[in-house]
HTML snippet that shows the backbone in 3Dmol.js (N, CA, C, O; Angstrom):
<script src="https://3Dmol.org/build/3Dmol-min.js"></script>
<div id="view" style="width:600px;height:400px;position:relative"></div>
<script>
const pdb = `
ATOM      1  N   UNK A   1    -193.428   7.935 -88.966  1.00  0.00           N
ATOM      2  CA  UNK A   1    -192.428   8.416 -89.451  1.00  0.00           C
ATOM      3  C   UNK A   1    -191.116   7.935 -88.914  1.00  0.00           C
ATOM      4  O   UNK A   1    -190.925   8.052 -87.703  1.00  0.00           O
ATOM      5  N   UNK A   2    -190.050   7.327 -89.785  1.00  0.00           N
ATOM      6  CA  UNK A   2    -188.918   6.652 -89.087  1.00  0.00           C
ATOM      7  C   UNK A   2    -187.881   7.923 -88.971  1.00  0.00           C
ATOM      8  O   UNK A   2    -187.433   8.533 -89.941  1.00  0.00           O
ATOM      9  N   UNK A   3    -187.605   8.184 -87.670  1.00  0.00           N
ATOM     10  CA  UNK A   3    -186.621   9.345 -87.607  1.00  0.00           C
ATOM     11  C   UNK A   3    -185.364   9.059 -88.271  1.00  0.00           C
ATOM     12  O   UNK A   3    -184.729   9.926 -88.871  1.00  0.00           O
ATOM     13  N   UNK A   4    -185.001   7.847 -88.168  1.00  0.00           N
ATOM     14  CA  UNK A   4    -183.484   7.543 -88.388  1.00  0.00           C
ATOM     15  C   UNK A   4    -183.441   7.801 -89.976  1.00  0.00           C
ATOM     16  O   UNK A   4    -182.323   7.984 -90.458  1.00  0.00           O
ATOM     17  N   UNK A   5    -184.567   7.833 -90.839  1.00  0.00           N
ATOM     18  CA  UNK A   5    -184.690   7.771 -92.174  1.00  0.00           C
ATOM     19  C   UNK A   5    -184.962   9.124 -92.797  1.00  0.00           C
ATOM     20  O   UNK A   5    -184.995   9.304 -94.015  1.00  0.00           O
ATOM     21  N   UNK A   6    -185.160  10.089 -91.862  1.00  0.00           N
ATOM     22  CA  UNK A   6    -185.454  11.412 -92.471  1.00  0.00           C
ATOM     23  C   UNK A   6    -184.385  12.408 -92.203  1.00  0.00           C
ATOM     24  O   UNK A   6    -183.457  12.142 -91.439  1.00  0.00           O
ATOM     25  N   UNK A   7    -184.501  13.622 -92.852  1.00  0.00           N
ATOM     26  CA  UNK A   7    -183.468  14.731 -92.518  1.00  0.00           C
ATOM     27  C   UNK A   7    -183.994  15.590 -91.157  1.00  0.00           C
ATOM     28  O   UNK A   7    -185.157  15.629 -90.756  1.00  0.00           O
ATOM     29  N   UNK A   8    -183.096  16.110 -90.695  1.00  0.00           N
ATOM     30  CA  UNK A   8    -183.394  17.022 -89.687  1.00  0.00           C
ATOM     31  C   UNK A   8    -184.572  18.045 -90.026  1.00  0.00           C
ATOM     32  O   UNK A   8    -185.506  18.270 -89.257  1.00  0.00           O
ATOM     33  N   UNK A   9    -184.418  18.587 -91.175  1.00  0.00           N
ATOM     34  CA  UNK A   9    -185.381  19.428 -91.527  1.00  0.00           C
ATOM     35  C   UNK A   9    -186.759  18.959 -91.816  1.00  0.00           C
ATOM     36  O   UNK A   9    -187.743  19.643 -91.533  1.00  0.00           O
ATOM     37  N   UNK A  10    -186.835  17.696 -92.427  1.00  0.00           N
ATOM     38  CA  UNK A  10    -187.894  16.979 -92.602  1.00  0.00           C
ATOM     39  C   UNK A  10    -188.653  16.690 -91.260  1.00  0.00           C
ATOM     40  O   UNK A  10    -189.840  16.955 -91.068  1.00  0.00           O
ATOM     41  N   UNK A  11    -187.739  16.068 -90.297  1.00  0.00           N
ATOM     42  CA  UNK A  11    -188.581  15.984 -88.802  1.00  0.00           C
ATOM     43  C   UNK A  11    -189.023  17.164 -88.381  1.00  0.00           C
ATOM     44  O   UNK A  11    -190.172  17.187 -87.942  1.00  0.00           O
ATOM     45  N   UNK A  12    -188.430  18.118 -88.400  1.00  0.00           N
ATOM     46  CA  UNK A  12    -188.811  19.612 -87.791  1.00  0.00           C
ATOM     47  C   UNK A  12    -189.963  19.964 -88.356  1.00  0.00           C
ATOM     48  O   UNK A  12    -190.918  20.251 -87.634  1.00  0.00           O
ATOM     49  N   UNK A  13    -190.065  20.000 -89.737  1.00  0.00           N
ATOM     50  CA  UNK A  13    -191.144  20.422 -90.522  1.00  0.00           C
ATOM     51  C   UNK A  13    -192.451  19.473 -90.140  1.00  0.00           C
ATOM     52  O   UNK A  13    -193.532  20.043 -89.994  1.00  0.00           O
ATOM     53  N   UNK A  14    -192.381  18.214 -89.997  1.00  0.00           N
ATOM     54  CA  UNK A  14    -193.464  17.412 -89.536  1.00  0.00           C
ATOM     55  C   UNK A  14    -193.985  17.817 -88.188  1.00  0.00           C
ATOM     56  O   UNK A  14    -195.189  17.898 -87.948  1.00  0.00           O
ATOM     57  N   UNK A  15    -192.948  18.093 -87.235  1.00  0.00           N
ATOM     58  CA  UNK A  15    -193.551  18.582 -85.917  1.00  0.00           C
ATOM     59  C   UNK A  15    -194.266  19.790 -85.866  1.00  0.00           C
ATOM     60  O   UNK A  15    -195.346  19.902 -85.287  1.00  0.00           O
ATOM     61  N   UNK A  16    -193.547  20.918 -86.605  1.00  0.00           N
ATOM     62  CA  UNK A  16    -194.028  22.299 -86.802  1.00  0.00           C
ATOM     63  C   UNK A  16    -195.322  22.158 -87.247  1.00  0.00           C
ATOM     64  O   UNK A  16    -196.192  22.621 -86.509  1.00  0.00           O
ATOM     65  N   UNK A  17    -195.649  21.651 -88.237  1.00  0.00           N
ATOM     66  CA  UNK A  17    -196.997  21.436 -88.976  1.00  0.00           C
ATOM     67  C   UNK A  17    -198.075  20.971 -87.832  1.00  0.00           C
ATOM     68  O   UNK A  17    -199.139  21.551 -87.618  1.00  0.00           O
ATOM     69  N   UNK A  18    -197.654  19.956 -87.224  1.00  0.00           N
ATOM     70  CA  UNK A  18    -198.536  19.336 -86.105  1.00  0.00           C
ATOM     71  C   UNK A  18    -198.903  20.234 -84.943  1.00  0.00           C
ATOM     72  O   UNK A  18    -199.975  20.241 -84.337  1.00  0.00           O
ATOM     73  N   UNK A  19    -197.660  21.116 -84.696  1.00  0.00           N
ATOM     74  CA  UNK A  19    -197.974  21.956 -83.503  1.00  0.00           C
ATOM     75  C   UNK A  19    -198.831  23.206 -84.147  1.00  0.00           C
ATOM     76  O   UNK A  19    -199.610  23.749 -83.364  1.00  0.00           O
ATOM     77  N   UNK A  20    -198.780  23.655 -85.323  1.00  0.00           N
ATOM     78  CA  UNK A  20    -199.514  24.663 -85.809  1.00  0.00           C
ATOM     79  C   UNK A  20    -201.038  24.019 -86.035  1.00  0.00           C
ATOM     80  O   UNK A  20    -202.030  24.700 -85.779  1.00  0.00           O
ATOM     81  N   UNK A  21    -201.131  22.842 -86.466  1.00  0.00           N
ATOM     82  CA  UNK A  21    -202.497  22.297 -86.810  1.00  0.00           C
ATOM     83  C   UNK A  21    -202.872  21.234 -86.108  1.00  0.00           C
ATOM     84  O   UNK A  21    -203.217  20.282 -86.809  1.00  0.00           O
ATOM     85  N   UNK A  22    -202.930  21.049 -84.762  1.00  0.00           N
ATOM     86  CA  UNK A  22    -203.118  19.944 -83.803  1.00  0.00           C
ATOM     87  C   UNK A  22    -204.513  19.316 -84.126  1.00  0.00           C
ATOM     88  O   UNK A  22    -205.469  20.038 -84.410  1.00  0.00           O
ATOM     89  N   UNK A  23    -204.599  18.047 -84.081  1.00  0.00           N
ATOM     90  CA  UNK A  23    -205.787  17.198 -83.978  1.00  0.00           C
ATOM     91  C   UNK A  23    -206.532  17.561 -82.673  1.00  0.00           C
ATOM     92  O   UNK A  23    -205.980  18.132 -81.733  1.00  0.00           O
ATOM     93  N   UNK A  24    -207.884  17.168 -82.689  1.00  0.00           N
ATOM     94  CA  UNK A  24    -208.528  17.410 -81.587  1.00  0.00           C
ATOM     95  C   UNK A  24    -209.827  16.323 -81.844  1.00  0.00           C
ATOM     96  O   UNK A  24    -210.163  15.824 -82.918  1.00  0.00           O
ATOM     97  N   UNK A  25    -210.346  16.158 -80.711  1.00  0.00           N
ATOM     98  CA  UNK A  25    -211.539  15.374 -80.524  1.00  0.00           C
ATOM     99  C   UNK A  25    -212.659  15.777 -79.602  1.00  0.00           C
ATOM    100  O   UNK A  25    -212.381  16.653 -78.783  1.00  0.00           O
ATOM    101  N   UNK A  26    -213.998  15.236 -79.596  1.00  0.00           N
ATOM    102  CA  UNK A  26    -214.912  15.787 -78.721  1.00  0.00           C
ATOM    103  C   UNK A  26    -215.087  14.563 -77.728  1.00  0.00           C
ATOM    104  O   UNK A  26    -215.151  13.372 -78.033  1.00  0.00           O
ATOM    105  N   UNK A  27    -215.149  15.136 -76.471  1.00  0.00           N
ATOM    106  CA  UNK A  27    -215.040  14.273 -75.415  1.00  0.00           C
ATOM    107  C   UNK A  27    -216.216  15.050 -74.222  1.00  0.00           C
ATOM    108  O   UNK A  27    -216.011  16.146 -73.701  1.00  0.00           O
ATOM    109  N   UNK A  28    -217.295  14.285 -74.002  1.00  0.00           N
ATOM    110  CA  UNK A  28    -218.339  14.695 -73.061  1.00  0.00           C
ATOM    111  C   UNK A  28    -218.680  16.264 -73.515  1.00  0.00           C
ATOM    112  O   UNK A  28    -218.645  17.221 -72.742  1.00  0.00           O
ATOM    113  N   UNK A  29    -219.000  16.323 -74.858  1.00  0.00           N
ATOM    114  CA  UNK A  29    -219.490  17.635 -75.347  1.00  0.00           C
ATOM    115  C   UNK A  29    -218.316  18.723 -75.420  1.00  0.00           C
ATOM    116  O   UNK A  29    -218.620  19.756 -76.017  1.00  0.00           O
ATOM    117  N   UNK A  30    -217.179  18.652 -74.965  1.00  0.00           N
ATOM    118  CA  UNK A  30    -215.938  19.594 -75.103  1.00  0.00           C
ATOM    119  C   UNK A  30    -214.862  19.019 -75.989  1.00  0.00           C
ATOM    120  O   UNK A  30    -214.396  17.880 -76.012  1.00  0.00           O
ATOM    121  N   UNK A  31    -214.524  20.311 -76.868  1.00  0.00           N
ATOM    122  CA  UNK A  31    -213.347  19.914 -77.888  1.00  0.00           C
ATOM    123  C   UNK A  31    -212.110  19.912 -77.047  1.00  0.00           C
ATOM    124  O   UNK A  31    -211.717  20.858 -76.365  1.00  0.00           O
ATOM    125  N   UNK A  32    -211.442  18.540 -77.195  1.00  0.00           N
ATOM    126  CA  UNK A  32    -210.252  18.418 -76.568  1.00  0.00           C
ATOM    127  C   UNK A  32    -208.950  18.667 -77.720  1.00  0.00           C
ATOM    128  O   UNK A  32    -208.858  17.931 -78.702  1.00  0.00           O
ATOM    129  N   UNK A  33    -208.080  19.669 -77.494  1.00  0.00           N
ATOM    130  CA  UNK A  33    -207.128  20.002 -78.273  1.00  0.00           C
ATOM    131  C   UNK A  33    -205.788  19.044 -77.749  1.00  0.00           C
ATOM    132  O   UNK A  33    -205.467  19.019 -76.561  1.00  0.00           O
ATOM    133  N   UNK A  34    -205.134  18.344 -78.698  1.00  0.00           N
ATOM    134  CA  UNK A  34    -204.119  17.681 -78.451  1.00  0.00           C
ATOM    135  C   UNK A  34    -202.642  18.294 -78.611  1.00  0.00           C
ATOM    136  O   UNK A  34    -201.625  17.604 -78.533  1.00  0.00           O
ATOM    137  N   UNK A  35    -202.656  19.616 -78.835  1.00  0.00           N
ATOM    138  CA  UNK A  35    -201.447  20.225 -78.807  1.00  0.00           C
ATOM    139  C   UNK A  35    -200.425  19.986 -77.693  1.00  0.00           C
ATOM    140  O   UNK A  35    -199.232  19.861 -77.972  1.00  0.00           O
ATOM    141  N   UNK A  36    -200.881  19.920 -76.418  1.00  0.00           N
ATOM    142  CA  UNK A  36    -199.911  19.693 -75.418  1.00  0.00           C
ATOM    143  C   UNK A  36    -199.248  18.405 -75.489  1.00  0.00           C
ATOM    144  O   UNK A  36    -198.140  18.323 -74.959  1.00  0.00           O
ATOM    145  N   UNK A  37    -199.781  17.307 -76.101  1.00  0.00           N
ATOM    146  CA  UNK A  37    -199.185  16.149 -76.213  1.00  0.00           C
ATOM    147  C   UNK A  37    -198.168  16.424 -77.376  1.00  0.00           C
ATOM    148  O   UNK A  37    -197.025  15.986 -77.246  1.00  0.00           O
ATOM    149  N   UNK A  38    -198.478  17.056 -78.395  1.00  0.00           N
ATOM    150  CA  UNK A  38    -197.344  17.313 -79.538  1.00  0.00           C
ATOM    151  C   UNK A  38    -196.075  18.118 -79.127  1.00  0.00           C
ATOM    152  O   UNK A  38    -194.926  17.971 -79.544  1.00  0.00           O
ATOM    153  N   UNK A  39    -196.609  19.103 -78.105  1.00  0.00           N
ATOM    154  CA  UNK A  39    -195.453  19.935 -77.376  1.00  0.00           C
ATOM    155  C   UNK A  39    -194.527  19.120 -76.649  1.00  0.00           C
ATOM    156  O   UNK A  39    -193.326  19.373 -76.739  1.00  0.00           O
ATOM    157  N   UNK A  40    -194.950  18.139 -75.915  1.00  0.00           N
ATOM    158  CA  UNK A  40    -194.328  17.164 -75.167  1.00  0.00           C
ATOM    159  C   UNK A  40    -193.309  16.397 -75.894  1.00  0.00           C
ATOM    160  O   UNK A  40    -192.108  16.347 -75.629  1.00  0.00           O
ATOM    161  N   UNK A  41    -194.000  15.748 -76.939  1.00  0.00           N
ATOM    162  CA  UNK A  41    -193.284  14.942 -77.950  1.00  0.00           C
ATOM    163  C   UNK A  41    -192.101  15.839 -78.621  1.00  0.00           C
ATOM    164  O   UNK A  41    -190.986  15.339 -78.769  1.00  0.00           O
ATOM    165  N   UNK A  42    -192.329  16.957 -78.957  1.00  0.00           N
ATOM    166  CA  UNK A  42    -191.283  17.855 -79.762  1.00  0.00           C
ATOM    167  C   UNK A  42    -190.281  18.347 -78.646  1.00  0.00           C
ATOM    168  O   UNK A  42    -189.170  18.736 -79.006  1.00  0.00           O
ATOM    169  N   UNK A  43    -190.573  18.349 -77.488  1.00  0.00           N
ATOM    170  CA  UNK A  43    -189.539  18.591 -76.336  1.00  0.00           C
ATOM    171  C   UNK A  43    -188.761  17.454 -76.267  1.00  0.00           C
ATOM    172  O   UNK A  43    -187.535  17.560 -76.244  1.00  0.00           O
ATOM    173  N   UNK A  44    -189.393  16.215 -76.224  1.00  0.00           N
ATOM    174  CA  UNK A  44    -188.437  15.066 -76.176  1.00  0.00           C
ATOM    175  C   UNK A  44    -187.548  14.772 -77.307  1.00  0.00           C
ATOM    176  O   UNK A  44    -186.456  14.251 -77.081  1.00  0.00           O
ATOM    177  N   UNK A  45    -187.903  15.049 -78.470  1.00  0.00           N
ATOM    178  CA  UNK A  45    -187.142  14.894 -79.715  1.00  0.00           C
ATOM    179  C   UNK A  45    -186.127  15.923 -79.565  1.00  0.00           C
ATOM    180  O   UNK A  45    -185.008  15.599 -79.963  1.00  0.00           O
ATOM    181  N   UNK A  46    -186.281  17.258 -79.012  1.00  0.00           N
ATOM    182  CA  UNK A  46    -185.282  18.058 -78.891  1.00  0.00           C
ATOM    183  C   UNK A  46    -184.139  17.590 -77.967  1.00  0.00           C
ATOM    184  O   UNK A  46    -182.964  17.820 -78.254  1.00  0.00           O
ATOM    185  N   UNK A  47    -184.503  16.934 -76.862  1.00  0.00           N
ATOM    186  CA  UNK A  47    -183.656  16.315 -75.875  1.00  0.00           C
ATOM    187  C   UNK A  47    -182.861  15.226 -76.351  1.00  0.00           C
ATOM    188  O   UNK A  47    -181.769  14.986 -75.836  1.00  0.00           O
ATOM    189  N   UNK A  48    -183.359  14.495 -77.366  1.00  0.00           N
ATOM    190  CA  UNK A  48    -182.974  13.007 -77.726  1.00  0.00           C
ATOM    191  C   UNK A  48    -182.300  12.908 -79.006  1.00  0.00           C
ATOM    192  O   UNK A  48    -181.447  12.041 -79.196  1.00  0.00           O
ATOM    193  N   UNK A  49    -182.660  13.811 -79.959  1.00  0.00           N
ATOM    194  CA  UNK A  49    -182.401  13.648 -81.433  1.00  0.00           C
ATOM    195  C   UNK A  49    -181.057  14.204 -81.482  1.00  0.00           C
ATOM    196  O   UNK A  49    -180.806  15.194 -80.795  1.00  0.00           O
ATOM    197  N   UNK A  50    -180.192  13.690 -82.200  1.00  0.00           N
ATOM    198  CA  UNK A  50    -178.883  14.122 -82.537  1.00  0.00           C
ATOM    199  C   UNK A  50    -178.953  14.932 -83.718  1.00  0.00           C
ATOM    200  O   UNK A  50    -178.713  14.391 -84.797  1.00  0.00           O
ATOM    201  N   UNK A  51    -179.302  16.379 -83.664  1.00  0.00           N
ATOM    202  CA  UNK A  51    -179.529  17.143 -84.793  1.00  0.00           C
ATOM    203  C   UNK A  51    -178.155  17.484 -85.482  1.00  0.00           C
ATOM    204  O   UNK A  51    -177.329  18.087 -84.797  1.00  0.00           O
ATOM    205  N   UNK A  52    -177.837  17.145 -86.792  1.00  0.00           N
ATOM    206  CA  UNK A  52    -177.008  17.587 -87.418  1.00  0.00           C
ATOM    207  C   UNK A  52    -177.076  19.089 -88.160  1.00  0.00           C
ATOM    208  O   UNK A  52    -176.108  19.605 -88.719  1.00  0.00           O
ATOM    209  N   UNK A  53    -178.225  19.606 -88.070  1.00  0.00           N
ATOM    210  CA  UNK A  53    -178.656  20.917 -88.721  1.00  0.00           C
ATOM    211  C   UNK A  53    -179.055  21.699 -87.552  1.00  0.00           C
ATOM    212  O   UNK A  53    -180.141  21.520 -87.001  1.00  0.00           O
ATOM    213  N   UNK A  54    -178.189  22.572 -87.160  1.00  0.00           N
ATOM    214  CA  UNK A  54    -178.585  23.495 -85.882  1.00  0.00           C
ATOM    215  C   UNK A  54    -179.716  24.408 -86.377  1.00  0.00           C
ATOM    216  O   UNK A  54    -180.527  24.769 -85.524  1.00  0.00           O
ATOM    217  N   UNK A  55    -179.867  24.796 -87.543  1.00  0.00           N
ATOM    218  CA  UNK A  55    -181.032  25.811 -87.979  1.00  0.00           C
ATOM    219  C   UNK A  55    -182.418  24.972 -87.675  1.00  0.00           C
ATOM    220  O   UNK A  55    -183.386  25.476 -87.105  1.00  0.00           O
ATOM    221  N   UNK A  56    -182.362  23.714 -88.111  1.00  0.00           N
ATOM    222  CA  UNK A  56    -183.633  22.914 -88.106  1.00  0.00           C
ATOM    223  C   UNK A  56    -183.849  22.924 -86.472  1.00  0.00           C
ATOM    224  O   UNK A  56    -184.951  23.295 -86.067  1.00  0.00           O
ATOM    225  N   UNK A  57    -182.974  22.583 -85.639  1.00  0.00           N
ATOM    226  CA  UNK A  57    -183.294  22.497 -84.192  1.00  0.00           C
ATOM    227  C   UNK A  57    -183.811  23.606 -83.668  1.00  0.00           C
ATOM    228  O   UNK A  57    -184.725  23.559 -82.845  1.00  0.00           O
ATOM    229  N   UNK A  58    -183.211  24.861 -84.144  1.00  0.00           N
ATOM    230  CA  UNK A  58    -183.661  26.009 -83.645  1.00  0.00           C
ATOM    231  C   UNK A  58    -185.163  26.452 -83.963  1.00  0.00           C
ATOM    232  O   UNK A  58    -185.937  26.929 -83.133  1.00  0.00           O
ATOM    233  N   UNK A  59    -185.429  26.221 -85.255  1.00  0.00           N
ATOM    234  CA  UNK A  59    -186.826  26.370 -85.641  1.00  0.00           C
ATOM    235  C   UNK A  59    -187.853  25.478 -84.892  1.00  0.00           C
ATOM    236  O   UNK A  59    -189.000  25.888 -84.710  1.00  0.00           O
ATOM    237  N   UNK A  60    -187.465  24.319 -84.477  1.00  0.00           N
ATOM    238  CA  UNK A  60    -188.299  23.557 -83.683  1.00  0.00           C
ATOM    239  C   UNK A  60    -188.301  24.171 -82.191  1.00  0.00           C
ATOM    240  O   UNK A  60    -189.376  24.273 -81.599  1.00  0.00           O
ATOM    241  N   UNK A  61    -187.301  24.508 -81.690  1.00  0.00           N
ATOM    242  CA  UNK A  61    -187.163  25.060 -80.350  1.00  0.00           C
ATOM    243  C   UNK A  61    -187.965  26.353 -80.421  1.00  0.00           C
ATOM    244  O   UNK A  61    -188.609  26.645 -79.414  1.00  0.00           O
ATOM    245  N   UNK A  62    -188.019  27.224 -81.547  1.00  0.00           N
ATOM    246  CA  UNK A  62    -188.881  28.338 -81.524  1.00  0.00           C
ATOM    247  C   UNK A  62    -190.219  28.034 -81.594  1.00  0.00           C
ATOM    248  O   UNK A  62    -191.026  28.694 -80.939  1.00  0.00           O
ATOM    249  N   UNK A  63    -190.579  27.092 -82.323  1.00  0.00           N
ATOM    250  CA  UNK A  63    -192.077  26.705 -82.489  1.00  0.00           C
ATOM    251  C   UNK A  63    -192.589  26.260 -81.060  1.00  0.00           C
ATOM    252  O   UNK A  63    -193.606  26.787 -80.608  1.00  0.00           O
ATOM    253  N   UNK A  64    -191.918  25.319 -80.357  1.00  0.00           N
ATOM    254  CA  UNK A  64    -192.171  24.918 -79.118  1.00  0.00           C
ATOM    255  C   UNK A  64    -192.296  26.129 -78.169  1.00  0.00           C
ATOM    256  O   UNK A  64    -193.289  26.159 -77.442  1.00  0.00           O
ATOM    257  N   UNK A  65    -191.559  26.946 -78.111  1.00  0.00           N
ATOM    258  CA  UNK A  65    -191.633  28.161 -77.107  1.00  0.00           C
ATOM    259  C   UNK A  65    -192.719  28.813 -77.522  1.00  0.00           C
ATOM    260  O   UNK A  65    -193.431  29.211 -76.601  1.00  0.00           O
ATOM    261  N   UNK A  66    -193.165  29.110 -78.847  1.00  0.00           N
ATOM    262  CA  UNK A  66    -194.279  29.856 -79.236  1.00  0.00           C
ATOM    263  C   UNK A  66    -195.602  29.523 -78.618  1.00  0.00           C
ATOM    264  O   UNK A  66    -196.417  30.402 -78.337  1.00  0.00           O
ATOM    265  N   UNK A  67    -195.849  28.014 -78.370  1.00  0.00           N
ATOM    266  CA  UNK A  67    -196.962  27.351 -77.857  1.00  0.00           C
ATOM    267  C   UNK A  67    -196.753  27.086 -76.476  1.00  0.00           C
ATOM    268  O   UNK A  67    -197.722  26.560 -75.929  1.00  0.00           O
ATOM    269  N   UNK A  68    -195.763  27.302 -75.758  1.00  0.00           N
ATOM    270  CA  UNK A  68    -195.480  26.745 -74.453  1.00  0.00           C
ATOM    271  C   UNK A  68    -195.899  27.980 -73.504  1.00  0.00           C
ATOM    272  O   UNK A  68    -195.796  27.882 -72.281  1.00  0.00           O
TER     273      UNK A  68
END
`;
const viewer = $3Dmol.createViewer("view");
viewer.addModel(pdb, "pdb");
viewer.setStyle({}, {cartoon: {color: "spectrum"}});
viewer.zoomTo();
viewer.render();
</script>
């Protein structure tokens, strides 16, 4: 996804989907959930992206808070 070519809401919906439905993989017989990686990426976006839509930013903040 090219962040500079998407709307704030498109960016947020992308990350909200991945936070709600994280990928995972098997390692040494254990399922590894990658949600923590997505949470860190979403936090980075919240810090660095210049949101023009404050509602979109709040949605992502709330979703990160839900899983943190």
